[in-house]
VOLOMAR-969946 format. One line per field, with one value per residue (C-alpha): residue in three letters; y, x, z. Coordinates in pm, whole numbers, m for minus. Layout:
N
code: [ALA,...]
py: [Y,...]
px: [X,...]
pz: [Z,...]
This chain:
107
code: [MET,THR,VAL,TYR,GLU,TYR,VAL,TYR,CYS,GLU,ASP,LYS,GLU,LEU,THR,GLU,ASP,PHE,ARG,ASP,HIS,ILE,PHE,GLU,ASN,VAL,PHE,ASP,GLU,TYR,VAL,ARG,HIS,LEU,PRO,THR,THR,PRO,ILE,THR,GLU,HIS,GLY,ARG,LYS,ASN,PRO,VAL,TRP,THR,ASP,GLY,SER,GLU,ILE,LEU,CYS,GLU,SER,GLU,VAL,LEU,ALA,LYS,THR,ILE,ALA,ASP,MET,LEU,ASP,TYR,ILE,THR,GLY,GLU,CYS,GLU,SER,HIS,TYR,HIS,TYR,TYR,ASP,PRO,GLU,GLU,ASP,GLU,ARG,GLU,GLY,CYS,VAL,ASP,ASP,HIS,THR,GLY,TRP,TRP,TYR,VAL,ASP,PHE,ASP]
py: [m1340,m1150,m773,m764,m946,m714,m397,m519,m697,m567,m745,m462,m694,m909,m610,m474,m811,m813,m461,m564,m866,m647,m403,m678,m837,m505,m424,m773,m768,m428,m533,m855,m658,m427,m471,m617,m409,m36,m66,m202,m459,m168,19,276,364,214,495,237,m108,m346,m560,m770,m594,m227,m20,197,524,774,1074,1178,1280,934,761,980,921,544,551,766,537,226,401,515,168,3,283,283,499,212,299,519,664,733,807,611,908,870,1064,855,530,637,711,376,184,45,199,m34,m41,132,434,756,605,687,383,288,27,m46,m157]
px: [1138,1452,1468,1671,1392,1134,1313,1344,1011,787,475,300,56,341,535,227,177,542,515,207,398,691,459,269,596,734,404,377,740,697,371,528,760,499,321,m28,m197,m238,m115,224,257,356,33,179,38,219,260,237,76,m100,m409,m240,m394,m345,m74,m232,m66,m135,m98,m164,201,318,65,163,533,488,271,530,812,634,565,928,1069,848,852,472,195,m13,m56,m323,m378,m714,m867,m1106,m1318,m1454,m1775,m1847,m1768,m1999,m2284,m2235,m2197,m1855,m1623,m1327,m944,m913,m1127,m926,m628,m488,m422,m218,m335,m289,m484]
pz: [m1778,m1693,m1653,m1977,m2163,m2007,m2119,m2476,m2505,m2782,m2655,m2465,m2284,m2158,m2030,m1850,m1682,m1580,m1437,m1238,m1110,m997,m819,m641,m525,m396,m220,m68,46,211,381,507,737,892,1226,1196,1466,1521,1883,1996,2271,2498,2429,2189,1850,1548,1293,1013,1016,781,764,493,196,281,446,716,822,1097,862,506,463,563,334,39,105,111,m204,m383,m268,m400,m730,m755,m683,m943,m1199,m1207,m1064,m933,m566,m414,m72,90,429,648,754,1109,1030,723,906,1191,947,774,1100,1013,1274,1328,1363,1024,1114,1123,942,599,381,77,m172,m540,m844]
């Protein structure tokens, strides 16, 4: 389906599927260019990195900015940002590379 067909399509379900497809492609393309570890090869902290399914950010401001950018590019409000709380992770016994990082994902 072309963008022209999408804009003028009267089948709501089809247009929603197309929008989801666009968002997934934009998200995947963005993630593909990010580092895959929180630490650089020189021992510095990457401010943004990915585990392949989420975009992890060192600050809430950065996570919100990336989420807003993805929503703006796609014209949808599909992305969300959350926090891997160190206290909660400690209680649940799941402290890992993600602990203490903000992350962006989408539905």
